[in-house]
C-alpha positions in Angstrom: -5.5 -7.9 -59.7 -2.3 -9.1 -61.4 0.4 -11.1 -59.8 2.8 -8.1 -60.1 0.3 -5.8 -58.3 -0.1 -8.3 -55.5 3.7 -8.5 -55.2 4.0 -4.8 -54.9 1.2 -4.6 -52.3 2.8 -7.3 -50.2 6.2 -5.6 -50.3 4.6 -2.3 -49.3 2.9 -4.0 -46.3 6.2 -5.6 -45.4 7.8 -2.2 -45.2 5.0 -0.2 -43.6 4.1 -3.0 -41.1 7.2 -2.8 -38.9 7.1 1.0 -38.9 3.5 1.0 -37.7 4.0 -1.6 -35.0 3.7 -4.9 -37.1 -0.1 -5.0 -36.5 -3.3 -4.1 -38.2 -3.9 -1.6 -35.4 -0.5 0.0 -36.0 -1.1 0.1 -39.8 -4.5 1.8 -39.5 -3.1 4.2 -36.9 -0.4 5.2 -39.3 -3.0 5.8 -42.0 -5.0 7.9 -39.6 -2.0 10.0 -38.7 -1.5 10.8 -42.3 -4.9 12.3 -42.4 -4.4 14.2 -39.2 -7.0 12.2 -37.2 -4.7 9.9 -35.1 -5.9 9.0 -31.6 -3.6 8.1 -28.7 -4.5 4.7 -27.4 -4.3 3.7 -23.7 -2.5 0.5 -24.9 0.3 2.6 -26.4 0.8 4.5 -23.1 0.3 1.8 -20.6 3.0 0.4 -18.4 3.5 -3.0 -16.7 4.8 -3.7 -13.2 5.7 -7.1 -12.0 5.4 -7.9 -8.3 5.9 -11.1 -6.4 6.2 -12.1 -2.7 4.4 -14.1 -0.1 2.1 -13.8 2.9 4.1 -13.9 6.1 2.7 -14.4 9.5 4.2 -15.2 13.0 5.0 -18.9 13.3 3.0 -19.1 16.5 -0.1 -18.1 14.5 0.2 -20.9 11.9 1.3 -23.9 13.9 -1.1 -26.7 14.8 -4.4 -25.2 13.7 -6.6 -24.9 10.7 -7.8 -21.5 9.5 -11.4 -22.6 9.3 -11.4 -23.3 13.0 -10.4 -19.7 13.9 -13.1 -17.4 15.3 -14.1 -14.1 13.6 -12.3 -10.9 14.6 -14.1 -8.6 17.0 -13.9 -5.3 15.3 -14.6 -4.1 11.7 -12.3 -1.2 11.7 -9.3 -1.3 14.0 -8.3 2.2 12.8 -11.3 3.8 14.5 -10.0 2.5 17.8 -6.5 3.9 17.5 -7.3 7.1 15.7 -7.5 9.2 18.9 -3.9 8.1 19.9 -2.5 8.8 16.4 -3.1 12.6 16.5 -5.4 12.5 13.5 -8.9 14.0 13.0 -11.7 11.8 14.4 -14.5 11.7 11.9 -16.9 9.1 13.3 -17.3 6.2 15.7 -16.3 2.5 15.5 -18.7 0.0 14.0 -19.2 -3.6 15.2 -18.4 -6.5 13.0 -21.0 -9.1 12.0 -20.4 -12.3 13.1 -13.6 -20.3 2.3 -11.4 -22.5 3.8 -7.7 -21.5 3.5 -4.8 -23.5 4.7 -1.7 -22.6 6.7 1.8 -23.4 5.6 4.7 -22.8 8.0 4.6 -19.1 8.7 2.3 -18.3 5.8 -1.1 -19.0 4.1 -1.7 -20.9 0.9 -4.7 -20.7 -1.5 -5.5 -17.2 -0.4 -6.5 -14.4 -2.8 -4.5 -11.3 -3.0 -6.3 -8.2 -4.4 -4.4 -5.3 -6.0 -6.6 -2.2 -5.4 -6.1 0.9 -7.5 -6.1 3.7 -5.0 -7.2 6.2 -7.6 -10.4 4.4 -8.5 -11.0 2.2 -5.5 -11.4 -0.8 -7.8 -9.6 -4.1 -7.9 -7.1 -3.9 -10.7 -5.8 -7.5 -10.5 -5.9 -10.6 -8.3 -3.5 -13.4 -7.6 -3.6 -16.6 -5.5 -0.9 -17.8 -3.2 0.8 -21.2 -3.8 1.2 -24.0 -1.2 4.2 -22.1 0.0 2.2 -18.9 0.4 3.9 -17.2 -2.6 2.2 -15.0 -5.3 3.1 -13.3 -8.5 1.1 -10.6 -10.4 1.4 -8.1 -13.2 -0.2 -4.7 -12.9 -1.0 -2.5 -16.0 -1.6 1.2 -15.8 -1.2 4.4 -17.8 1.9 6.6 -17.2 5.0 5.8 -15.2 3.7 6.1 -11.6 0.6 4.7 -9.9 -0.5 3.9 -6.3 -1.9 0.4 -5.5 -2.5 -1.4 -2.3 -2.1 -5.2 -2.2 -4.4 -6.9 0.3 -5.7 -10.3 1.4 -8.8 -10.7 3.5 -8.7 -14.1 5.3 -12.0 -15.8 5.9 -13.0 -19.0 7.7 -15.4 -21.6 6.4 -18.3 -19.5 7.7 -17.1 -16.5 5.5 -16.2 -14.6 8.6 -13.2 -12.3 8.4 -10.4 -13.8 10.6 -7.4 -11.9 9.3 -6.3 -9.0 7.2 -2.9 -8.1 5.7 -2.0 -5.3 3.2 1.0 -3.5 1.6 1.1 -0.1 -0.1 2.7 -0.1 -3.5 3.9 3.3 -4.8 4.8 2.0 -8.3 7.3 3.9 -10.3 8.5 2.3 -13.6 10.5 5.3 -14.8 13.6 3.1 -14.4 14.3 -0.5 -15.4 14.9 -1.4 -11.7 11.5 0.0 -10.8 9.5 -2.3 -13.2 9.5 -5.2 -10.8 9.6 -5.7 -7.0 9.5 -8.2 -4.2 6.8 -7.3 -1.6 5.6 -9.5 1.2 2.2 -9.0 2.9 3.0 -9.1 6.6 2.2 -7.4 9.9 4.7 -4.7 9.3 3.6 -3.9 5.7 0.0 -3.8 7.1 1.2 -1.3 9.7 2.5 1.0 7.0 -0.7 0.6 5.0 -2.7 1.5 8.1 -0.6 4.6 8.7 -1.1 5.8 5.2 -4.9 5.6 5.5 -4.9 7.1 9.1 -3.2 10.2 7.7 -6.1 10.8 5.3 -9.8 11.5 5.6 -10.5 8.0 4.3 -9.8 5.9 7.3 -13.4 5.9 8.7 -14.5 4.1 5.5 -12.0 1.3 6.1 -13.8 -1.9 6.8 -11.9 -5.2 6.8 -14.7 -7.0 5.0 -13.7 -5.1 1.9 -10.4 -3.5 3.0 -9.3 -0.7 0.6 -11.8 -1.6 -2.1 -14.1 1.3 -2.7 -11.9 3.9 -1.0 -11.1 6.8 -3.4 -8.9 9.5 -1.9 -6.4 11.8 -3.5 -4.7 12.1 -0.1 -4.4 8.3 0.2 -3.1 8.1 -3.4 -0.4 10.7 -2.5 0.6 8.7 0.7 0.9 5.5 -1.2 2.8 7.0 -4.1 5.6 8.1 -1.7 6.2 4.6 -0.5 8.6 2.7 -2.8 7.9 -1.1 -3.0 11.6 -1.8 -3.0 12.3 0.2 0.1 9.1 -1.0 1.8 10.2 -4.6 1.6 13.5 -3.7 3.3 11.7 -1.8 6.0 9.1 -4.5 6.8 11.8 -7.2 6.9 13.3 -5.3 9.8 10.1 -4.4 11.5 8.6 -7.9 11.3 11.5 -9.1 13.5 10.2 -7.0 16.4 8.6 -8.9 19.3 5.3 -7.0 18.8 4.8 -8.2 15.3 6.6 -11.6 15.4 5.1 -13.3 18.5 1.3 -13.0 17.9 -0.7 -16.0 19.1 -4.0 -14.9 17.6 -5.2 -12.8 14.7 -7.1 -10.6 17.1 -4.1 -9.7 19.2 -1.9 -9.3 16.1 -4.4 -7.0 14.5 -4.6 -4.9 17.7 -0.8 -4.7 17.9 -0.4 -3.8 14.2 -3.1 -1.1 14.4 -1.6 0.4 17.6 1.9 0.4 16.1 0.5 2.2 13.0 -0.9 4.8 15.4 2.6 5.3 16.9 4.1 5.7 13.4 1.3 8.1 12.4 1.7 10.2 15.6 5.4 10.5 14.8 4.7 11.7 11.3 2.3 14.3 12.7 4.9 15.4 15.2 7.5 15.9 12.4 4.9 17.9 10.4 4.4 20.1 13.4 8.1 20.7 13.7 8.5 21.4 10.0 5.7 24.0 10.0 6.9 25.5 13.3 3.5 25.2 14.9 2.3 23.8 18.2 -0.9 22.3 16.7 -0.7 18.5 16.1 -3.9 18.6 14.1 -2.7 21.1 11.5 -3.8 20.1 8.0 -0.7 19.2 5.9 -1.5 16.3 3.6 1.3 16.8 1.2 3.9 17.2 4.0 2.5 14.1 5.8 2.9 12.0 2.6 6.5 13.2 2.1 7.3 12.5 5.8 5.8 9.0 5.7 7.8 8.2 2.6 11.0 9.4 4.3 10.3 7.4 7.4 9.9 4.2 5.4 13.1 5.0 3.5 15.1 5.6 6.7 13.8 2.4 8.3 14.8 0.5 5.1 18.4 1.7 5.6 18.6 0.4 9.1 20.4 -2.9 9.6 19.6 -3.4 13.3 16.9 -1.7 15.3 18.0 1.1 17.6 18.5 0.1 21.3 15.1 1.3 22.5 12.3 -0.5 24.3 9.2 0.8 22.6 7.8 1.5 19.2 7.6 5.2 20.1 11.3 5.3 21.0 12.2 3.4 17.8 10.2 5.7 15.5 11.6 8.8 17.3 15.1 7.6 16.6 14.2 7.1 13.0 12.6 10.5 12.8 15.8 12.2 13.8 17.2 11.1 10.5 14.4 12.7 8.4 15.4 15.7 6.3 12.7 18.2 7.3 13.5 20.9 4.7 13.4 18.3 1.9 10.2 16.9 3.2 8.7 20.3 3.4 9.7 21.1 -0.1 8.4 17.8 -1.4 5.2 18.3 0.6 4.6 21.8 -0.9 4.7 20.3 -4.4 2.3 17.6 -3.5 -0.1 19.9 -1.7 -0.9 21.8 -4.9 -2.9 18.8 -6.1 -4.6 17.8 -2.8 -7.8 19.1 -1.4 -7.8 20.7 2.1 -10.3 19.8 4.8 -11.6 22.0 7.6 -9.8 21.3 10.9 -11.7 19.3 13.6 -10.9 18.9 17.3 -8.7 15.9 18.0 -8.2 14.2 21.4 -4.7 14.5 22.9 -2.7 11.3 22.1 -2.6 9.0 25.1 0.8 8.1 26.8 2.0 4.6 26.8 0.6 2.7 23.8 1.9 -0.7 25.0 3.8 -1.6 21.9 7.3 -2.9 22.3 9.9 -3.3 19.5 12.9 -5.4 20.3 
């Protein structure tokens, strides 16, 4: 090959390279397209979402003690205990939990692992570890512009027993520049919203804190999570974490119980709104798309609040928020979502109990 031929070839590559993506892959893809045999790569259609935040716990829970000294929690699935009061279908009975050393910072946890669970596949899509300040940062990759994830951390003592659980639903939407990154803390309030999202689906009996959301695959849960914007979730949980119920816990057991009960109150309010939107007197009517739209609106309305309403209970607080929900819009959005969601046969549900003993101040 002559020097002139080499020069021409190098000049040709210099021109074609940038057009094809400046890579061997791009160059071969361009050649394939000329022959009509081009394939669309997942790499070409994937999107990135950057998320950061921290684990936040009540100060009384992280003062003067080491995590390895804490006892294991007493129930595997707190959702089975509160399901009857949430107005959702009861699919089974509660299981009993079987009986890594992580440190506490002030109001948070350091050296803890955070898992980002892909709600569509039930698999862990990414992990991150918290710093000594309890902060984390992660990058999620997925195909398309929207995707549902749940961030979770399962806290274990030195005997590998589960002593705490926190989670946050992430309805990622990178269709705008602002949506490509978010600040999301894992806290009692974010866990409450995560619990409500799974309570509103058929998936909650499979929730076990030893694995959390890992292994749970549900189109309904994906729809619920997709309606919860990470940006608005952060604003909502910042407000809710200031409540006495979620800010003054002295043990993980009591905090988990209060968080699960508060999620049942929120879930019951969503079911009540759905009943109103559908003009029915049945609290157990199946409306998965509508429930997803209503839960998303509830989070949005809470995010817009600067100070909690002057009420004494979680039920009163969520009722006040529910009055701001746009039922016609939620019904319209729910009908669109429902076309992609499976229906389940109705099952009898116990009447929700009065007085759930959760106070927001």
